[in-house]
Residue frames as qw, qx, qy, qz and C-alpha x, y, z in Angstrom:
[[0.208, -0.743, 0.591, 0.237, -2.53, -0.44, -36.20],
 [0.402, 0.480, -0.727, -0.281, -0.55, -3.15, -37.63],
 [0.967, -0.120, 0.068, -0.212, -0.81, -6.95, -37.75],
 [0.107, 0.721, -0.680, 0.074, 2.54, -8.48, -36.74],
 [0.975, -0.046, -0.210, -0.054, 3.88, -11.98, -36.84],
 [0.165, -0.755, 0.619, -0.138, 6.75, -12.97, -34.42],
 [0.944, 0.164, -0.283, -0.038, 8.57, -16.14, -35.20],
 [0.035, 0.643, -0.668, 0.373, 11.03, -17.43, -32.51],
 [0.734, -0.107, -0.670, -0.002, 11.66, -20.72, -30.86],
 [0.242, 0.000, -0.601, 0.762, 12.10, -18.91, -27.43],
 [0.190, -0.678, -0.680, -0.205, 8.80, -18.51, -25.68],
 [0.305, -0.627, -0.300, 0.651, 10.10, -15.74, -23.43],
 [0.135, -0.133, 0.338, 0.922, 10.68, -13.71, -26.67],
 [0.182, -0.505, -0.717, -0.445, 7.05, -14.46, -27.76],
 [0.336, -0.729, -0.544, 0.245, 5.66, -13.32, -24.32],
 [0.309, -0.501, -0.041, 0.808, 7.82, -10.17, -24.31],
 [0.070, -0.031, 0.497, 0.864, 7.13, -9.04, -27.86],
 [0.197, -0.561, -0.748, -0.294, 3.41, -10.04, -27.72],
 [0.311, -0.707, -0.496, 0.396, 2.99, -7.96, -24.62],
 [0.199, -0.474, 0.079, 0.854, 5.02, -4.85, -25.73],
 [0.017, -0.058, -0.554, -0.831, 3.56, -4.73, -29.32],
 [0.207, -0.643, -0.720, -0.159, -0.14, -5.51, -28.11],
 [0.277, -0.680, -0.320, 0.599, 0.39, -2.49, -25.57],
 [0.148, -0.335, 0.277, 0.888, 1.53, -0.47, -28.55],
 [0.533, 0.426, 0.181, -0.709, -1.71, -1.21, -30.24],
 [0.329, 0.375, -0.750, -0.434, -0.79, -3.87, -32.72],
 [0.939, -0.037, 0.120, -0.319, -2.40, -7.30, -33.30],
 [0.019, 0.611, -0.791, -0.015, 0.26, -9.96, -32.75],
 [0.987, -0.010, -0.060, -0.151, 0.47, -13.63, -33.67],
 [0.204, -0.709, 0.675, 0.013, 3.39, -15.85, -32.54],
 [0.947, 0.203, -0.235, -0.080, 4.92, -18.98, -33.95],
 [0.638, -0.633, 0.432, 0.078, 7.60, -21.10, -32.17],
 [0.580, -0.147, 0.626, 0.501, 9.23, -22.28, -35.42],
 [0.055, 0.357, -0.441, -0.821, 9.58, -21.32, -39.07],
 [0.075, -0.227, -0.909, -0.340, 7.18, -23.98, -40.42],
 [0.057, -0.682, -0.690, 0.235, 4.35, -22.75, -38.25],
 [0.062, -0.587, 0.015, 0.807, 5.31, -19.12, -39.06],
 [0.079, 0.146, -0.617, -0.769, 5.01, -19.70, -42.78],
 [0.062, -0.467, -0.872, -0.132, 1.57, -21.46, -42.27],
 [0.063, -0.727, -0.438, 0.525, 0.42, -18.36, -40.46],
 [0.018, -0.450, 0.315, 0.835, 1.82, -16.06, -43.16],
 [0.044, -0.162, -0.819, -0.549, -0.19, -18.14, -45.80],
 [0.117, -0.606, -0.787, -0.015, -3.46, -17.70, -43.86],
 [0.146, -0.882, -0.268, 0.357, -3.15, -13.96, -42.75],
 [0.444, 0.733, 0.052, 0.513, -1.82, -10.80, -44.26],
 [0.590, -0.603, -0.191, 0.501, 0.85, -9.26, -42.07],
 [0.184, 0.971, -0.094, 0.124, 2.29, -5.63, -42.20],
 [0.006, 0.740, -0.638, 0.213, 5.47, -6.82, -40.38],
 [0.966, -0.122, -0.228, -0.006, 7.13, -10.05, -39.61],
 [0.155, -0.794, 0.554, -0.195, 9.76, -10.37, -36.95],
 [0.975, 0.082, -0.207, -0.019, 11.82, -13.62, -37.17],
 [0.567, -0.651, 0.477, 0.166, 14.72, -15.14, -35.39],
 [0.485, 0.611, -0.578, -0.241, 17.47, -16.47, -37.69],
 [0.211, 0.262, -0.936, 0.104, 18.61, -19.53, -35.63],
 [0.706, -0.128, 0.340, -0.608, 15.75, -21.88, -34.98],
 [0.350, -0.092, 0.926, 0.106, 15.28, -25.66, -35.27],
 [0.543, 0.516, 0.647, -0.142, 13.14, -27.29, -37.96],
 [0.473, 0.686, 0.303, 0.463, 13.24, -24.32, -40.46],
 [0.436, -0.333, -0.148, 0.823, 15.66, -21.46, -39.76],
 [0.088, 0.772, 0.250, -0.578, 15.09, -17.76, -40.30],
 [0.075, -0.405, 0.592, 0.692, 16.98, -17.71, -43.58],
 [0.059, 0.243, 0.918, 0.307, 14.52, -20.22, -45.05],
 [0.076, 0.709, 0.629, -0.309, 11.58, -18.38, -43.58],
 [0.025, 0.695, -0.112, -0.710, 12.83, -15.03, -45.06],
 [0.087, -0.175, 0.755, 0.625, 13.52, -16.61, -48.42],
 [0.047, 0.408, 0.897, 0.162, 9.93, -18.02, -48.62],
 [0.036, 0.765, 0.444, -0.465, 8.17, -14.87, -47.35],
 [0.050, -0.580, 0.335, 0.741, 10.03, -12.79, -49.91],
 [0.051, 0.082, 0.846, 0.524, 8.98, -15.16, -52.69],
 [0.041, -0.575, -0.817, -0.028, 5.32, -15.05, -51.63],
 [0.137, -0.926, -0.349, 0.044, 5.00, -11.50, -50.27],
 [0.626, 0.282, -0.070, 0.724, 7.84, -9.34, -51.35],
 [0.100, -0.710, -0.070, -0.694, 6.16, -6.12, -49.95],
 [0.717, -0.665, -0.210, 0.006, 6.12, -7.43, -46.24],
 [0.021, -0.838, 0.414, -0.356, 8.46, -5.71, -43.93],
 [0.907, -0.182, -0.348, 0.150, 10.88, -8.08, -42.06],
 [0.205, -0.811, 0.471, -0.282, 12.91, -7.59, -38.95],
 [0.859, 0.098, -0.490, 0.109, 15.39, -10.36, -38.36],
 [0.456, -0.782, 0.352, -0.238, 16.81, -11.15, -34.84],
 [0.865, 0.184, -0.418, 0.208, 19.89, -13.05, -34.01],
 [0.546, -0.772, 0.324, -0.036, 22.11, -13.72, -30.92],
 [0.261, 0.559, -0.784, -0.070, 24.44, -15.90, -33.10],
 [0.967, -0.130, -0.096, -0.199, 25.02, -19.43, -32.43],
 [0.743, -0.482, 0.413, 0.209, 27.69, -21.98, -31.28],
 [0.732, 0.240, 0.491, 0.406, 28.47, -22.69, -34.98],
 [0.361, 0.656, 0.337, 0.571, 27.88, -19.22, -36.61],
 [0.319, -0.138, -0.218, 0.912, 29.23, -15.86, -35.69],
 [0.080, 0.713, 0.478, -0.507, 26.67, -13.11, -34.94],
 [0.029, 0.642, -0.259, -0.721, 28.27, -10.81, -37.36],
 [0.076, -0.096, 0.870, 0.478, 28.11, -13.40, -40.24],
 [0.096, 0.548, 0.830, -0.035, 24.47, -14.12, -39.59],
 [0.064, 0.763, 0.232, -0.600, 23.77, -10.33, -39.63],
 [0.020, -0.440, 0.562, 0.700, 25.58, -10.00, -42.95],
 [0.086, 0.194, 0.924, 0.319, 23.52, -12.82, -44.42],
 [0.098, 0.677, 0.676, -0.274, 20.32, -11.33, -43.20],
 [0.048, 0.718, -0.044, -0.693, 21.16, -7.89, -44.54],
 [0.086, -0.246, 0.748, 0.610, 21.98, -9.50, -47.90],
 [0.069, 0.415, 0.899, 0.123, 18.44, -10.93, -48.02],
 [0.076, -0.344, -0.199, -0.914, 17.07, -7.30, -47.96],
 [0.391, -0.616, -0.650, 0.214, 15.51, -7.45, -44.55],
 [0.007, 0.899, 0.130, 0.417, 14.57, -4.00, -43.26],
 [0.252, -0.785, 0.433, -0.365, 16.46, -4.41, -40.01],
 [0.763, -0.037, -0.613, 0.201, 18.57, -6.89, -38.04],
 [0.408, -0.730, 0.236, -0.494, 18.37, -6.59, -34.31],
 [0.417, 0.256, -0.817, 0.305, 20.78, -8.52, -31.98],
 [0.747, -0.564, -0.278, -0.214, 19.86, -10.43, -29.00],
 [0.038, -0.530, -0.779, 0.333, 19.50, -9.84, -26.19],
 [0.149, 0.709, 0.464, 0.510, 16.82, -7.61, -27.40],
 [0.105, -0.175, -0.221, 0.954, 16.71, -3.95, -26.67],
 [0.160, 0.636, 0.751, -0.074, 13.01, -3.35, -26.47],
 [0.127, 0.800, 0.069, -0.582, 13.30, 0.51, -27.03],
 [0.004, -0.365, 0.668, 0.648, 15.38, -0.32, -30.38],
 [0.143, 0.296, 0.918, 0.220, 12.63, -2.95, -31.38],
 [0.171, 0.755, 0.563, -0.289, 9.72, -0.48, -30.83],
 [0.029, 0.701, -0.237, -0.672, 11.64, 2.42, -32.60],
 [0.071, -0.174, 0.802, 0.567, 12.22, 0.09, -35.58],
 [0.176, 0.501, 0.847, -0.009, 8.58, -1.09, -35.59],
 [0.129, 0.798, 0.319, -0.495, 7.41, 2.48, -35.65],
 [0.021, -0.606, 0.431, 0.668, 9.77, 3.47, -38.25],
 [0.125, 0.025, 0.887, 0.444, 8.87, 0.54, -40.60],
 [0.073, 0.558, 0.826, -0.032, 5.15, 1.02, -40.10],
 [0.032, 0.552, 0.125, -0.824, 5.15, 4.79, -40.52],
 [0.574, 0.703, 0.413, -0.068, 2.97, 6.11, -43.45]]
């Protein structure tokens, strides 16, 4: 199946997505911030990257920008629950403008996530 990178500062998201995607037959790597995620993306070739937008150190917008520069063919799913300073709809619009394949809101709907993963990885 596919090699997937999950980037999110919430360890619960890592655990859930790692378990669900591994059970679905994928190889999953997890990073708890954007800097670590980019380091992993430099070392490995990923078929799909799932990244949170709001994270400390390096946010998802920066991550998406760098990944698109380095590997424009990589499929990206952006996740957001909004923040105290930024509205969820605004963040979603920004992510969509960056040509990510899908923006999924938090709290996560695992059925939606799996359906999106399957659709993006379909031959």
